[in-house]
N, C-alpha and C positions, 0 to 999 in steps of 0.2 A: 951823527943824525942830525936832521934840519930842524931848525927851529920852528914854527909857525903858527902867528895871533891871528886869532877870528876873535873878531869883536861880537857880541852879541845883540842887539838894542831890543827892546818892545817891539813887536808888528815886524820883525824881518820875514824875511820872503823864504821859506821853510825849502822849499827843493834846495834853493841857492846853497842855504847853511850846511845842510845835511849833505847834499851832494859833495860839496867841498870839502867838508872834513872828513866824509867817509872813504874820498879816493883819496885825499891827504896822508890820511896814512896805511892806508893798502900800499901806499906807495914806502914806507915805512919813517913819515913825517913824523915830529914831534909836536903835535896841533893841541894850541892850547883855545878850548873854547871860553872867552873871557866874558863874562856877562856884564852890564853897566855899573848896575847899580843891586840885583839881586839875583840868586843864582837858578831862581826858577824865571822861565822867560817866555814870554807867549808870543805865538808868532802870530802875520796877520793873517792866519786861515784856523785860527784857534788851535792850534798844535806847539801845546807846553814841552819844553824843553829845558832840562838840568844843566846847566855850563858848568865847566870843570871848577872854574873860580871866578870871583868878580875881577874888573878889572886895577881896579885899585890895590888888589896884591900883587901885578905882575909888570904893573907899567913900567918900572923901571928894569925891565930885564932886554936884553938881544936879542933879534928876531930877525931872519933870515931872509922872513917872509910874514907881511902883516895883508890878511884878505877881507875885505868888508864884504856881507854879503848886503846885497837893496833889498827891497820892500818897502811897502808904506805901513805905516807911519816910520819903521827901521832907519833906512837911508838919514830922513829928516832928523831922527832921535840921533844919528852918529855925527851927523853934521854939527848939530848943536851944543856937544859933547866936546871942552877944550880940551881933554885926556888923550881923544883919539886926531884931534886936530896937531897936539905937539907932538905924538907919537910917528904921524906920517913925517911931519917937518923932519926929523928926527929921522926917522929909515933913510928918507932923500939924503939928510946930511953925512950920513953914515955909506952912503952909494947902495943901499940895501932896497930889494922891490919892496912895489906896493900893489896892490889888487884889487877890483874892484867889480863890480857886477850887478846891469840893472839898474835901479834909480843912486846907486854906491856912487858911479866917478862923479856926480857933485859934493863928495864930501872929498876927495882928494882936490876937484876945482877950490873947495874954500878952501881946503889947506895950502894953497899955490902951486900945485905942482904940474898942473897940465898947461903950463901956456906952450901954446906953438907944438902941442906934440898929439902927434894921433891919437885919437881915444874914442869907444862906441860906450851907447846905453840904451835903456830903453829906448824906443822911439820919442815916448811923452816926455824923457829927461834931456829932450838933445838939446834944445834951447836953453837949459841951465848951464850948459857947457861955453860959456865965451869967450874961454881964453882959448881953448883946446880948439882942434880939427876935427870935426865929428864925422869918423869913416862910415858909421851905419850896418860896421861888418859886426858877425856874429861873436866875434873875439879876437882883439886888435893888442897886440904890445908895441913898445914904444921909449925905450930907454927903459929904465929900472920901472915903469908902468905896463899894468895888463889888465884890462877893462875886460867886461863882458856884457852882451845885449842885454839878456832876461834869463828867465829863468829856463827856458828854453833850447839856450844855451849853455847850461850846468856844467854840463860833462865835458864838454868844449872846452872852458874854460877852466873846469879842474885839471882836464890831462895838460891843458898848455902852464899852469902851474905846477905842473908833475914834471916837465918837461922841462922847464925852467929852472929846477932846485937838480935836476937829479939826468936830465938825457934824455932823447927818445929812446932808447933801450930801458926803461925803466915805463915810460908807457905803456910801449909793447908788453911789458911785465905783467902790469895791471892791467891792461885790456882784457890781457888771458883770461883773467877769472870773470870779468863782467862783462863784453863782446858788445861794448859800443862801437854805433859806426862813430867813426871818425875823418 
């Protein structure tokens, strides 16, 4: 079973976080939703989520994939957490995939993972991607990075994560239940 970490910061984008977790779990991934500080985390649109655990409890585990939801102030809160930056650097050093959507690709940038790589993000955050090649695509995959544009591309982004972990057959299997437009 593939292990996936989804860190959750105050002010996360609800559609992105919930879509990622839901679809990855439907695919069979062991997804851990880890709050930065306390398990009750408020989203950017006042939806409260109870995380599985807190980051401190799982920060030393090995992950097949780390996925950062966006949102404001969620993504900036992730960006300012030294543990998140370290996790991303360690993930890259282990040749494992990291992913981020909306404003969160800026966290990948801060961790030094985007240099000369094609990425996407919310258009309002494109100018913060100073070392990357910003494509403006809805979903972008480059080397060990997967990035998504915004809440509106959350399902496409989540299906790309599933494809990366399990292959196109699993995408078709999961989509048979949700019938998303791919």
